[in-house]
TORGUMAR-169943 format. One line per 8 residues: their letters; for each residue x, y, z of C-alpha. Coordinates in steps of 0.05 Angstrom, whole numbers, plus 32768, in hexadecimal, padded with zeros to 4 digits. Layout:
N
a = X,Y,Z ~ ...
END
This chain:
146
mtntkkia = 8FAE,86C2,7D9A ~ 8FF2,86AB,7DAE ~ 8FFF,868B,7DF0 ~ 9030,86C9,7E02 ~ 8FF2,86F7,7DFA ~ 8FC6,86C7,7E23 ~ 8FF4,86C5,7E5C ~ 8FF3,8711,7E61
itfvsgii = 8FAB,871C,7E59 ~ 8F9F,86E6,7E9B ~ 8FDE,8709,7EC2 ~ 8FC1,8751,7EB0 ~ 8F77,873F,7EC5 ~ 8F8B,8714,7EFF ~ 8FB3,8753,7F15 ~ 8F77,8780,7F0B
tlimatsa = 8F4C,874E,7F33 ~ 8F80,8755,7F6D ~ 8F83,879D,7F69 ~ 8F34,879D,7F6D ~ 8F31,876A,7FAE ~ 8F64,8797,7FD1 ~ 8F3D,87D9,7FC0 ~ 8F02,87C0,7FD2
affiagfk = 8F1B,879E,8017 ~ 8F34,87DE,8028 ~ 8EF4,8802,8014 ~ 8EC8,87DC,8040 ~ 8F00,87DF,807F ~ 8EF4,882A,807A ~ 8EAD,8821,8091 ~ 8EA3,8826,80DE
adaatysg = 8E73,87FB,8101 ~ 8E60,8813,8144 ~ 8E25,87EE,816B ~ 8E16,882A,8199 ~ 8DFC,884D,8153 ~ 8DC2,8810,814D ~ 8D93,8814,8180 ~ 8D75,87CF,817D
saqahasq = 8D55,879A,8150 ~ 8D0F,8790,8126 ~ 8CFD,8766,815F ~ 8D10,8793,8197 ~ 8CE0,87CE,8176 ~ 8CAB,879F,816A ~ 8CA8,878D,81B4 ~ 8CA8,87D6,81C8
ktelpakt = 8C64,87EA,81AE ~ 8C3D,8815,81E2 ~ 8C15,87F0,820E ~ 8BC7,8800,8205 ~ 8B9D,881A,823C ~ 8B74,87E1,8262 ~ 8B38,880D,8256 ~ 8B20,8855,8238
aklntfak = 8AE0,8886,8237 ~ 8B00,88AB,8200 ~ 8AF4,88B4,81B6 ~ 8B25,889E,817E ~ 8B54,8878,81B5 ~ 8B60,882E,81B0 ~ 8B5D,8804,81F3 ~ 8B47,87C1,820E
syifkatg = 8B0D,87D6,8215 ~ 8AD8,8816,8215 ~ 8AB2,882B,824F ~ 8A74,8852,824D ~ 8A4F,886C,8285 ~ 8A08,8887,8291 ~ 89D2,8899,82C3 ~ 8991,887B,82D3
ktskgydw = 8963,886A,8305 ~ 892A,883A,8301 ~ 8902,8817,8334 ~ 8918,87CF,831E ~ 896A,87F1,8329 ~ 8979,87F5,82DC ~ 8969,87D8,8298 ~ 8995,87D9,8255
dykadcnn = 899F,87B9,8217 ~ 89CA,87C3,81D4 ~ 89C6,87B6,8182 ~ 89FE,87AC,815B ~ 8A05,87A0,8111 ~ 8A40,8770,811D ~ 8A51,873A,8154 ~ 8A9A,8754,8168
vkvkcsyd = 8A89,8774,81A6 ~ 8A79,875B,81F2 ~ 8A55,8787,821B ~ 8A54,8788,826A ~ 8A2F,87B7,8298 ~ 8A37,87C7,82DE ~ 8A0A,87F3,8306 ~ 8A11,881A,8344
ftahkytf = 89D0,8816,836D ~ 89E0,8854,839D ~ 89F8,8881,8363 ~ 89CD,8863,8337 ~ 8A04,8863,82F8 ~ 8A08,8832,82C1 ~ 8A56,881D,82AE ~ 8A55,87F5,8270
kitgtsyg = 8A94,87D7,8256 ~ 8AA1,87BE,8213 ~ 8AD4,8798,81F8 ~ 8AE3,877F,81B3 ~ 8ADD,8730,81A1 ~ 8AF1,8734,8156 ~ 8B0A,8760,8121 ~ 8AD9,8798,80FE
lnhftlky = 8AB0,87D0,8100 ~ 8A71,87D0,812A ~ 8A32,8806,812A ~ 8A1B,87FF,816C ~ 89E3,881C,8194 ~ 89E5,8813,81E0 ~ 899B,881B,81FE ~ 898F,8825,824E
ktsdtkwa = 8957,883E,8277 ~ 8958,8882,8299 ~ 891C,8876,82BD ~ 88DF,8848,82C1 ~ 88C2,8863,827E ~ 88FD,8885,8253 ~ 8930,8861,8233 ~ 8971,8883,8217
svkmtlfv = 899E,886B,81DB ~ 89E4,8874,81C9 ~ 89FA,8869,8182 ~ 8A42,8853,817B ~ 8A75,8842,8140 ~ 8AA7,8815,8164 ~ 8AE1,87F6,8144 ~ 8B04,87B4,815A
dseknimr = 8B4D,87AB,8139 ~ 8B6C,8764,8133 ~ 8B8D,8762,8177 ~ 8B40,876F,8195 ~ 8B52,87B4,81AD ~ 8B10,87E0,81A7 ~ 8B04,882E,8191 ~ 8ACF,8855,8191
ta = 8ACB,887F,8155 ~ 8A8C,88A5,8159
END
């Protein structure tokens, strides 16, 4: 190849490169960026998580705690116990001596599924038992599924 052809090829390739760069610049400049069309960042959306209720008595609803209410009257006032196949919940009971009502508050302590049986006295000689399936998520929110 002669020097003249090399110079011509270099010149033509330079012009083609210049045309492509100019075209790309006009093409990109043709797009309009409007901040009003974008409503936030990924971090902003992550911080807008729906806030869970502090407590629930409903099935299939996550909350910070699950509440179960029952009625029972004994001569001692009240008596209760529970059995669980997983140690991932904490149970507290308050008893209204006037209305003879139990209020159980169950909170999650660690992730997992728990087959749970709550037992409480309805009279001096009778026990009632309620079977529950409780799920605790990684945020320690609890849901009764059955």
